[in-house]
N, C-alpha and C positions, 0 to 999 in steps of 0.2 A: 504494499500499500504505501509507504514511504516513497519507493523507490518510483512510483507513478506520479505520485506529485512533482518529485525531482526531476523526473522527465520532461513533465512538463514546461518545465524554467528554460530548457533548453541550454544545457550546462556550457557545453561546446562555444556557443554563441557568448554566453558570458565571460568567458575566458578571453575570448578574441577583445571584447568592449574593454575589459579590464588590462590587457598588453597595451591599449591607448590611453589609459586613465593615470596610472602612477607614474611611468616614464615624464610626464608633462609636469606632474608635482616638482621633479627633480629640476626641471629647468626652470620653473617658476620660482623656486626657492635659490635657484643657482646654488644647490649643492643638496644636503640630505634632510628633507622635511622631518618634523618630528615624528617619531614610529606610530604615536598614538593616532596623529592624524592621518596619516597614510592608512591605517587598520580602518579608522573610522570613515573614511572616503570609499574605501573599497568595499566595506560592509554596505554603506547606503547604496552605492553603485551597484551594486550585486543585487541587491533587493528590490532597486528600479527595474533592472533589466529583466530580474526574474519576474516581476508583476506585468511588464510588458509582453514577454513571451507567453505567460499562462493566458492572457487575455485574449492575446494572438491564436492561441490554439484553440480557445473558445469560441471566437467568432469564424476560425476557419475550419471547423469540424468538419462541416459538409465538402469542402475541397479535400480536407486530408484523407476522405474515406474513398476518394476516387482517385487518389494517387498512391502507387504502388509503394512508393518512397517513404510515405507518411501514414501507412495504411494501419501501421501498429502502435500508433499513439494512442495514450490510453483513454481519451476521449470517443475514440474511434471504436475500441476493443470494448469498451464500457467499463474498463478498470476504474476511472473516474466520472462521476455523474457531471453534467454540463452545469449545474447550481454550484457544486462544490468548487468546480473550478472557479466560477465567476467569483465566488465570495472569497477564494483563496488569493486569486489575482489581485483582486481589489484590497484585500488586507495587505498583502505584500507592498502595493503601491503605496498606502497611508503609512505603512511603517518607515518606506524608504525615506517619503517626505518629512516626516516627524523627526525621525533619525538624524538626517543629515541638517534640516533645522536648528535642531537642539545640541548637536554635537558637533557641526563644523561651520556652516551658516547658512543663513537664509537665501544667498544668493545659490550657492550649492543645489539646496533644495528645491528651488524654483526652476532652477534647469533641469534638475532630474524629473520633475512634475512635467515640464515641457517635453522632455525625451518621452514619457511614455505616452502623453497625448499625440505625438506626433507618429509613434510608431502603431498605437492601437487606432487612431480615428485617421489622421492623415493617409498613411500607407495602408494599412488593412482596409478600414471601412470604404475609404474616396478613392484610392488609386489603385490598388492591387488587382481588382477585377474589371477596371475600366479603360487604361491605357497601358501601351507597351514601355513607358518611360516610367513606370511605377516605382523600379528599383531606383531611377537617377534621383527622383524629388523625394522618394519614400526613403532613401538611405540618409537624409539628413538626421533623422534620429539616432543612427549609427555613429554620427559625429559627434554628439553631445558630451560622450566622456569625455573627449578633449577639454571642453569648456570645465566641464564639472571639476576636473582635476586641477586646471589652472585656478578657478575661482576658489577653490578648496584653500590654497596656501594664501593667495593673494586678496580675496575678498573681492575681486574684480577681473576684468578683462584686459585682452591687450592684443595688438596686432600680431605678436607672436601665436597665441591660441587662436585666432582667426588663419593663419596660416596654416596649423596643423589642423583644423577644422576643414579648410579647403582639400588638404592631402587625403583626408580619410574619404570628402565627400567624391572626390573624382577618384580615388581608387575602388568605391564601391563597383561600378558598373563594370569595370575589367574583372573586378573579383567575382560576382554573382553571375553574370552572364554566360561564362564558360559552364556553371555548374547547371545553368538554364538549358545551355546547349546538349548536355548528357541527358537531362530529365525532360526535354522538350515534348516527347510524347505524355509525359505524366501531367504536363502544365495545360496541354492540349485537351487533354481527357476531361481535365477538370475546370476547363473553360476561363482559364488564366491567360490572358493577352501578353505573356513575357516576350521580350523582344525575339529571341530564336524561334518563337512559335509563329510569328507573324511575319518574320522577315527571313530570308535568304541567309545561309551561314556565311558567306562572303560578306553580306552586309554588315552581319553582326560582328566579324571579324575586323572590317575596318571601324566600327564605333569602339572596339576594343582596343585597337592600336591607337586611335586617337585620344581617347582618355587615358591610356597608360603613358602617352607622351605628356599630355597635362599633369598628370599625379607627379612624374618624374620632376618636370621643370618646377612645379609647385613647392616640391620639396626641397629645391633648390634654393628658393625665395628666402626659406628659412634662414640661410647663411648669413645674408648681410642684415635682416631684420631683428633677429635675435639679440645679439649675433652668435654665429657658431664657430668652432674650431674645426681643425681637421680632421679631427675622430668621426664627427657627425657628416662632414662634407665628404669624406673618402666611402663611408659605408653608405650614404645617399647615392653618391655616382656609381660604385660597383652594384651595390644591389638595384639600383634603377639601370643599370644598362641591361643586366640580365633580365629583368623584367621584361624591358623592352622587347628583348630578343626573343622571348618567350612567347610575347605578343604576336610579334611579327610571323614567328612560326606558326602559329594559328592561322592566320590569316593567309599565308603560304599554303598551308595543308588544303583549308577550305576552297582556296582558288584551284589548287589540283582535283577537285570533287573528292576528297577524302573524307569519310564520314565515320560515325560510330566512335570507338576508344581510339581507333588512328588518329582520329583528329588532334587527341591532346587536349581537350578543354579539361580534363580533370587534372592535368598535369600542370596548367597554368591557374587553374581554380586553387591547388595545393600549395605552388610557389607564391601566389599572391599573399597568402598568409605568412609564410616565412618573409616574404619582403615586407610587409607591414611591420612584422615583429623586430626583425634586425632593423629597420628605420627608426623605430620608436625606442629600441636598446639605444642606438647612439643618440637619441633625444635624451635618454637617460644619463649617458656614460660622460657625454661631452663636457656638461658643465663640470662635472667632478675633478676631470683631467683637461682643464679647457687649455689647448694649444691654439692661440691666435694665427689666423692665416697670413698676418705678417712676416 
């Protein structure tokens, strides 16, 4: 029973969101933030993300039942009732907002509430079933942990935080569209107009390449804005080059008419996670060992 409720929170997605939260705190502090603040922020961020994911599962249970990839989720199998899931998701959301407000600060709390609303209402209810650009604009919710991490330390926002917000925003399509390419039959069966469902693989590949270029270029904007030193710059450049190569390989295979596993969509999907992890690791380490570019 406990495992079913935990499953509704989508722990793997939460892990990825936290990867973009605590490194930003190191940059905002220009050093190591108080341990209690890191823990408190991660707890509040986890509760907020868990709330959004549970409510997403509640609203999308009809879609999940028609998709092979999600057909074993607790709300589909009946392991958890819709009513219990709704109460669970709402309780997590209230807990996250109250926790962050009382223990961290109310700006972080408001941003967490905004993230939940963006994911549940803007993405799940408004965009997901209506437009192929759902993941582009709906992905704003996944960018919010960056702002939450920064505001937790400074109780304010800055251009550095907004640049990193933009990095995650532009990274989301080339991260998620390859996954959608792999499971486009599932999305088509569920009536969800993901871009790979309504467009040819070559067109999707072009979009993936375009967004990948913008992602990498935006990541380099942080160097003069923050400013960052050699460690982040090298990580962003090297990881960015590999990310671009993988994106172009996907487009090349699509143009050659390759389909299925041979297209390499999942390879790019998995590397996109590694790319973001390495990039934000650089964000965390650089201010600790700051080596200016001069």
